[in-house]
Biopython code that builds the backbone (N, CA, C, O; Angstrom):
import numpy as np
from Bio.PDB.StructureBuilder import StructureBuilder

atoms = [
    (1, "UNK", "N", (58.653, -61.662, -128.022)),
    (1, "UNK", "CA", (59.822, -62.156, -128.711)),
    (1, "UNK", "C", (60.892, -62.491, -127.673)),
    (1, "UNK", "O", (61.593, -61.609, -127.177)),
    (2, "UNK", "N", (61.000, -63.734, -127.366)),
    (2, "UNK", "CA", (61.956, -64.191, -126.368)),
    (2, "UNK", "C", (63.390, -63.926, -126.816)),
    (2, "UNK", "O", (63.752, -64.212, -127.957)),
    (3, "UNK", "N", (64.197, -63.385, -125.923)),
    (3, "UNK", "CA", (65.612, -63.197, -126.189)),
    (3, "UNK", "C", (65.976, -61.930, -126.943)),
    (3, "UNK", "O", (67.158, -61.604, -127.049)),
    (4, "UNK", "N", (64.994, -61.205, -127.471)),
    (4, "UNK", "CA", (65.296, -59.969, -128.195)),
    (4, "UNK", "C", (65.197, -58.779, -127.249)),
    (4, "UNK", "O", (64.256, -58.681, -126.461)),
    (5, "UNK", "N", (66.160, -57.886, -127.328)),
    (5, "UNK", "CA", (66.138, -56.680, -126.502)),
    (5, "UNK", "C", (65.678, -55.456, -127.281)),
    (5, "UNK", "O", (65.260, -54.466, -126.681)),
    (6, "UNK", "N", (65.748, -55.507, -128.605)),
    (6, "UNK", "CA", (65.422, -54.339, -129.418)),
    (6, "UNK", "C", (64.954, -54.808, -130.788)),
    (6, "UNK", "O", (65.659, -55.572, -131.447)),
    (7, "UNK", "N", (63.763, -54.360, -131.236)),
    (7, "UNK", "CA", (63.288, -54.722, -132.566)),
    (7, "UNK", "C", (62.282, -53.691, -133.066)),
    (7, "UNK", "O", (61.801, -52.860, -132.296)),
    (8, "UNK", "N", (61.965, -53.750, -134.367)),
    (8, "UNK", "CA", (61.070, -52.784, -135.008)),
    (8, "UNK", "C", (59.819, -53.485, -135.511)),
    (8, "UNK", "O", (59.835, -54.686, -135.783)),
    (9, "UNK", "N", (58.731, -52.724, -135.631)),
    (9, "UNK", "CA", (57.474, -53.261, -136.144)),
    (9, "UNK", "C", (57.576, -53.493, -137.654)),
    (9, "UNK", "O", (58.392, -52.874, -138.337)),
    (10, "UNK", "N", (56.745, -54.382, -138.150)),
    (10, "UNK", "CA", (56.687, -54.609, -139.605)),
    (10, "UNK", "C", (55.928, -53.482, -140.289)),
    (10, "UNK", "O", (56.299, -53.053, -141.381)),
    (11, "UNK", "N", (54.863, -53.002, -139.647)),
    (11, "UNK", "CA", (54.052, -51.938, -140.209)),
    (11, "UNK", "C", (54.676, -50.579, -139.910)),
    (11, "UNK", "O", (55.437, -50.419, -138.957)),
    (12, "UNK", "N", (54.336, -49.618, -140.742)),
    (12, "UNK", "CA", (54.817, -48.253, -140.524)),
    (12, "UNK", "C", (53.666, -47.360, -140.085)),
    (12, "UNK", "O", (52.499, -47.678, -140.313)),
    (13, "UNK", "N", (54.004, -46.236, -139.452)),
    (13, "UNK", "CA", (53.008, -45.245, -139.044)),
    (13, "UNK", "C", (53.448, -43.892, -139.584)),
    (13, "UNK", "O", (54.619, -43.701, -139.913)),
    (14, "UNK", "N", (52.514, -42.957, -139.674)),
    (14, "UNK", "CA", (52.851, -41.612, -140.122)),
    (14, "UNK", "C", (52.294, -41.314, -141.505)),
    (14, "UNK", "O", (51.719, -42.183, -142.161)),
    (15, "UNK", "N", (52.474, -40.072, -141.934)),
    (15, "UNK", "CA", (51.968, -39.623, -143.223)),
    (15, "UNK", "C", (52.825, -40.081, -144.384)),
    (15, "UNK", "O", (53.943, -40.561, -144.200)),
    (16, "UNK", "N", (52.290, -39.927, -145.574)),
    (16, "UNK", "CA", (53.003, -40.375, -146.770)),
    (16, "UNK", "C", (53.801, -39.255, -147.443)),
    (16, "UNK", "O", (54.579, -39.523, -148.359)),
    (17, "UNK", "N", (53.627, -38.049, -147.021)),
    (17, "UNK", "CA", (54.338, -36.962, -147.688)),
    (17, "UNK", "C", (54.529, -35.775, -146.770)),
    (17, "UNK", "O", (54.085, -35.793, -145.622)),
    (18, "UNK", "N", (55.180, -34.757, -147.264)),
    (18, "UNK", "CA", (55.410, -33.565, -146.468)),
    (18, "UNK", "C", (56.492, -33.783, -145.421)),
    (18, "UNK", "O", (57.440, -34.538, -145.636)),
    (19, "UNK", "N", (56.339, -33.117, -144.297)),
    (19, "UNK", "CA", (57.350, -33.191, -143.244)),
    (19, "UNK", "C", (57.262, -34.478, -142.428)),
    (19, "UNK", "O", (58.259, -34.926, -141.862)),
    (20, "UNK", "N", (56.075, -35.068, -142.367)),
    (20, "UNK", "CA", (55.895, -36.296, -141.589)),
    (20, "UNK", "C", (56.151, -37.498, -142.485)),
    (20, "UNK", "O", (55.447, -37.699, -143.475)),
    (21, "UNK", "N", (57.138, -38.284, -142.148)),
    (21, "UNK", "CA", (57.505, -39.473, -142.925)),
    (21, "UNK", "C", (57.030, -40.723, -142.214)),
    (21, "UNK", "O", (56.924, -40.748, -140.988)),
    (22, "UNK", "N", (56.747, -41.753, -142.980)),
    (22, "UNK", "CA", (56.392, -43.034, -142.382)),
    (22, "UNK", "C", (57.611, -43.639, -141.704)),
    (22, "UNK", "O", (58.726, -43.554, -142.218)),
    (23, "UNK", "N", (57.392, -44.244, -140.559)),
    (23, "UNK", "CA", (58.487, -44.889, -139.844)),
    (23, "UNK", "C", (57.961, -46.101, -139.082)),
    (23, "UNK", "O", (56.755, -46.239, -138.878)),
    (24, "UNK", "N", (58.853, -46.958, -138.673)),
    (24, "UNK", "CA", (58.510, -48.149, -137.908)),
    (24, "UNK", "C", (58.504, -47.807, -136.423)),
    (24, "UNK", "O", (59.257, -46.946, -135.970)),
    (25, "UNK", "N", (57.646, -48.490, -135.673)),
    (25, "UNK", "CA", (57.700, -48.371, -134.223)),
    (25, "UNK", "C", (58.867, -49.208, -133.722)),
    (25, "UNK", "O", (59.120, -50.298, -134.233)),
    (26, "UNK", "N", (59.571, -48.703, -132.732)),
    (26, "UNK", "CA", (60.701, -49.429, -132.153)),
    (26, "UNK", "C", (60.304, -49.938, -130.772)),
    (26, "UNK", "O", (59.709, -49.206, -129.980)),
    (27, "UNK", "N", (60.635, -51.185, -130.489)),
    (27, "UNK", "CA", (60.311, -51.821, -129.220)),
    (27, "UNK", "C", (61.595, -52.255, -128.536)),
    (27, "UNK", "O", (62.566, -52.613, -129.204)),
    (28, "UNK", "N", (61.609, -52.226, -127.209)),
    (28, "UNK", "CA", (62.756, -52.749, -126.473)),
    (28, "UNK", "C", (62.274, -53.455, -125.211)),
    (28, "UNK", "O", (61.169, -53.208, -124.727)),
    (29, "UNK", "N", (63.105, -54.320, -124.699)),
    (29, "UNK", "CA", (62.770, -55.102, -123.516)),
    (29, "UNK", "C", (62.977, -54.278, -122.246)),
    (29, "UNK", "O", (63.603, -53.218, -122.271)),
    (30, "UNK", "N", (62.433, -54.791, -121.125)),
    (30, "UNK", "CA", (62.662, -54.142, -119.838)),
    (30, "UNK", "C", (64.148, -54.113, -119.512)),
    (30, "UNK", "O", (64.639, -53.156, -118.914)),
    (31, "UNK", "N", (64.855, -55.149, -119.903)),
    (31, "UNK", "CA", (66.303, -55.210, -119.662)),
    (31, "UNK", "C", (67.014, -54.064, -120.383)),
    (31, "UNK", "O", (67.932, -53.456, -119.832)),
    (32, "UNK", "N", (66.592, -53.769, -121.611)),
    (32, "UNK", "CA", (67.181, -52.670, -122.385)),
    (32, "UNK", "C", (66.853, -51.321, -121.743)),
    (32, "UNK", "O", (67.708, -50.437, -121.695)),
    (33, "UNK", "N", (65.636, -51.157, -121.255)),
    (33, "UNK", "CA", (65.252, -49.914, -120.584)),
    (33, "UNK", "C", (66.119, -49.692, -119.346)),
    (33, "UNK", "O", (66.608, -48.584, -119.124)),
    (34, "UNK", "N", (66.312, -50.734, -118.541)),
    (34, "UNK", "CA", (67.162, -50.620, -117.350)),
    (34, "UNK", "C", (68.586, -50.219, -117.725)),
    (34, "UNK", "O", (69.188, -49.374, -117.061)),
    (35, "UNK", "N", (69.127, -50.819, -118.784)),
    (35, "UNK", "CA", (70.482, -50.499, -119.223)),
    (35, "UNK", "C", (70.590, -49.035, -119.658)),
    (35, "UNK", "O", (71.549, -48.347, -119.306)),
    (36, "UNK", "N", (69.609, -48.568, -120.418)),
    (36, "UNK", "CA", (69.601, -47.169, -120.879)),
    (36, "UNK", "C", (69.569, -46.220, -119.694)),
    (36, "UNK", "O", (70.293, -45.224, -119.675)),
    (37, "UNK", "N", (68.728, -46.524, -118.694)),
    (37, "UNK", "CA", (68.630, -45.672, -117.505)),
    (37, "UNK", "C", (69.893, -45.744, -116.654)),
    (37, "UNK", "O", (70.349, -44.725, -116.135)),
    (38, "UNK", "N", (70.465, -46.948, -116.505)),
    (38, "UNK", "CA", (71.719, -47.108, -115.732)),
    (38, "UNK", "C", (72.854, -46.285, -116.312)),
    (38, "UNK", "O", (73.611, -45.655, -115.574)),
    (39, "UNK", "N", (72.972, -46.290, -117.622)),
    (39, "UNK", "CA", (74.063, -45.579, -118.295)),
    (39, "UNK", "C", (73.794, -44.092, -118.435)),
    (39, "UNK", "O", (74.670, -43.341, -118.863)),
    (40, "UNK", "N", (72.577, -43.653, -118.075)),
    (40, "UNK", "CA", (72.245, -42.230, -118.117)),
    (40, "UNK", "C", (72.096, -41.686, -119.535)),
    (40, "UNK", "O", (72.340, -40.502, -119.768)),
    (41, "UNK", "N", (71.704, -42.523, -120.475)),
    (41, "UNK", "CA", (71.528, -42.076, -121.858)),
    (41, "UNK", "C", (70.302, -41.175, -121.964)),
    (41, "UNK", "O", (69.283, -41.431, -121.323)),
    (42, "UNK", "N", (70.399, -40.142, -122.756)),
    (42, "UNK", "CA", (69.331, -39.156, -122.905)),
    (42, "UNK", "C", (68.663, -39.295, -124.271)),
    (42, "UNK", "O", (69.218, -39.909, -125.182)),
    (43, "UNK", "N", (67.468, -38.720, -124.407)),
    (43, "UNK", "CA", (66.770, -38.680, -125.681)),
    (43, "UNK", "C", (65.829, -39.849, -125.917)),
    (43, "UNK", "O", (65.373, -40.051, -127.043)),
    (44, "UNK", "N", (65.528, -40.624, -124.881)),
    (44, "UNK", "CA", (64.618, -41.751, -125.018)),
    (44, "UNK", "C", (63.321, -41.447, -124.286)),
    (44, "UNK", "O", (63.323, -40.814, -123.230)),
    (45, "UNK", "N", (62.215, -41.905, -124.858)),
    (45, "UNK", "CA", (60.907, -41.806, -124.233)),
    (45, "UNK", "C", (60.256, -43.171, -124.377)),
    (45, "UNK", "O", (60.223, -43.726, -125.475)),
    (46, "UNK", "N", (59.741, -43.716, -123.289)),
    (46, "UNK", "CA", (59.205, -45.066, -123.305)),
    (46, "UNK", "C", (57.715, -45.082, -123.027)),
    (46, "UNK", "O", (57.207, -44.288, -122.235)),
    (47, "UNK", "N", (57.018, -46.001, -123.693)),
    (47, "UNK", "CA", (55.618, -46.288, -123.421)),
    (47, "UNK", "C", (55.497, -47.798, -123.284)),
    (47, "UNK", "O", (56.201, -48.543, -123.965)),
    (48, "UNK", "N", (54.612, -48.251, -122.411)),
    (48, "UNK", "CA", (54.442, -49.679, -122.177)),
    (48, "UNK", "C", (53.562, -50.275, -123.267)),
    (48, "UNK", "O", (52.520, -49.719, -123.613)),
    (49, "UNK", "N", (53.994, -51.419, -123.806)),
    (49, "UNK", "CA", (53.233, -52.142, -124.827)),
    (49, "UNK", "C", (53.245, -53.617, -124.499)),
    (49, "UNK", "O", (54.237, -54.134, -123.985)),
    (50, "UNK", "N", (52.152, -54.300, -124.792)),
    (50, "UNK", "CA", (52.077, -55.750, -124.613)),
    (50, "UNK", "C", (52.116, -56.378, -126.002)),
    (50, "UNK", "O", (51.269, -56.080, -126.844)),
    (51, "UNK", "N", (53.089, -57.239, -126.242)),
    (51, "UNK", "CA", (53.272, -57.870, -127.557)),
    (51, "UNK", "C", (52.681, -59.271, -127.530)),
    (51, "UNK", "O", (53.006, -60.075, -126.657)),
    (52, "UNK", "N", (51.811, -59.556, -128.494)),
    (52, "UNK", "CA", (51.221, -60.891, -128.636)),
    (52, "UNK", "C", (52.094, -61.702, -129.587)),
    (52, "UNK", "O", (52.348, -61.267, -130.710)),
    (53, "UNK", "N", (52.553, -62.863, -129.158)),
    (53, "UNK", "CA", (53.445, -63.706, -129.969)),
    (53, "UNK", "C", (52.804, -64.229, -131.250)),
    (53, "UNK", "O", (53.521, -64.569, -132.190)),
    (54, "UNK", "N", (51.487, -64.303, -131.315)),
    (54, "UNK", "CA", (50.831, -64.854, -132.494)),
    (54, "UNK", "C", (51.051, -64.004, -133.751)),
    (54, "UNK", "O", (50.827, -64.487, -134.861)),
    (55, "UNK", "N", (51.477, -62.773, -133.598)),
    (55, "UNK", "CA", (51.681, -61.889, -134.742)),
    (55, "UNK", "C", (53.081, -61.995, -135.337)),
    (55, "UNK", "O", (53.351, -61.370, -136.362)),
    (56, "UNK", "N", (53.970, -62.759, -134.732)),
    (56, "UNK", "CA", (55.339, -62.832, -135.209)),
    (56, "UNK", "C", (55.603, -64.155, -135.858)),
    (56, "UNK", "O", (56.715, -64.402, -136.326)),
]
sb = StructureBuilder()
sb.init_structure("model")
sb.init_model(0)
sb.init_chain("A")
sb.init_seg("    ")
for serial, (resi, resn, name, xyz) in enumerate(atoms, 1):
    if name == "N":
        sb.init_residue(resn, " ", resi, " ")
    sb.init_atom(name, np.array(xyz, "f"), 0.0, 1.0, " ", f" {name:<3s}", serial, name[0])
structure = sb.get_structure()
């Protein structure tokens, strides 16, 4: 997704009931990751993902 720094998946993951709720995956650009690290923000965990444009 060209030009986007932060977006969510259309599909949800997780259980349907109990303590685990369904939620969307959140994605951010490398630029957003650098900004978060520069500002010293805490509470983020990142994993690398490759996004195929044909799905959007």
